C-alpha positions, 0 to 999 in steps of 0.5 A, spaced: 647 390 656 651 386 652 647 382 647 652 378 643 660 379 642 662 377 634 669 377 633 675 373 633 676 367 638 683 369 641 683 363 646 679 357 648 678 352 653 673 348 656 671 354 661 672 360 658 673 363 651 676 370 649 673 374 644 677 380 641 672 385 638 675 392 635 681 391 639 678 389 646 679 382 648 673 379 652 673 373 657 667 369 657 665 364 661 662 358 657 659 351 658 662 345 655 657 345 649 659 352 647 666 350 647 664 344 643 661 348 638 666 353 638 672 349 637 676 350 630 672 356 629 676 363 628 670 368 627 665 367 632 658 370 635 657 368 642 650 371 646 652 374 652 649 374 659 652 380 663 653 380 671 655 386 674 656 386 682 660 390 687 665 385 687 665 382 680 664 384 672 663 377 669 660 375 662 657 368 660 657 366 653 653 361 649 653 359 642 645 359 641 640 364 644 636 357 646 642 356 651 642 363 654 635 363 655 635 356 659 641 359 663 636 365 665 631 360 667 636 356 671 638 362 675 631 364 676 630 358 681 632 360 688 639 357 690 642 357 683 647 361 681 651 363 674 656 358 676 651 352 678 647 354 672 653 353 667 655 346 670 648 344 669 648 346 662 655 343 661 652 336 663 646 336 658 645 339 651 639 344 651 634 339 648 637 334 653 635 338 659 629 340 657 627 333 656 630 332 663 626 337 666 619 336 663 620 329 664 621 330 672 627 326 672 630 328 678 635 323 679 639 325 672 639 332 675 642 330 682 648 327 678 650 334 676 656 336 681 653 341 686 645 339 685 642 335 691 635 332 691 631 339 694 634 343 688 633 338 683 626 338 685 625 345 685 628 346 678 623 341 675 617 344 679 619 352 677 621 350 670 617 345 667 612 349 665 616 355 662 621 351 658 616 348 652 618 353 647 625 352 648 624 344 647 620 345 641 626 348 637 632 346 641 634 339 638 633 342 631 636 348 632 643 345 634 643 341 628 642 347 624 648 351 621 650 358 624 647 362 618 640 358 619 641 360 627 641 367 625 635 367 620 631 363 626 633 368 631 632 374 627 625 371 624 622 369 631 624 375 634 621 379 629 614 375 629 614 376 637 615 383 636 609 382 631 605 379 637 605 372 636 607 367 642 614 365 642 613 358 642 609 358 636 613 362 632 619 358 634 616 352 632 613 355 625 620 358 623 624 351 625 619 348 620 620 353 615 628 353 615 628 346 615 624 346 608 627 352 605 634 352 608 637 358 603 631 363 605 633 370 607 630 372 614 625 376 610 622 370 606 622 366 612 618 371 616 613 371 610 613 364 609 612 363 617 606 368 617 602 364 612 602 358 617 601 362 623 
C-alpha cells in the first residue's frame, strides 16, 4: 500500500496530478481543493489511496491526511464510489463538508452532481458520528503550512500509537502547533502529553 508520494510535480490539471518519484511518473486523481493547494509548487507530497481491481489500478491523491480520511469515510457509505467521493470533496473543503454532515444539511449535499436525496441522507446518517475528530482539526490544519501539517500528522500519529484517542490528540496537537509553530515533532509531542 502506498502511503504518500513525495517528488516533483510534473503536470497538474484540475482532476489529475503527475508526480515524479525516483524517475517514475505517478498519475493521481485529485480533488479541486488539492489542485488549489498544489498550484505553483514544484516539490510536493500527496497522501494516497490506492484502488487495485481486475480492470483498473488507480491512485487518488490528497493534500492532507484529513482530506484522505474524509474520502475513506465517504467511500464506506453504500453507493459512494471513489469518483463520487472525489466530486463531493471538490465541492466542499474538509471543514465545510464536516459542517454540512454534522448539521444534517441534505439540501447542500444534494447540490453535488450525482447525489440524490437518499444518498445525501445516507451520507449524513452513516458519517455524522464518525467525522467529529476530522472537523476538529480541519479548518486550522488547512491554514497551517506544509511543515506544520507534517508536524501535526506525525505528532497525532505518535499519540494515537501511545493509546490516546485520535480526536483528542488532534485537538491538543492543533493547539500546541498554533502556540508553538516552530516546535519540532518531539517538542510538539512532549507539550501535547502535558495537556492530555
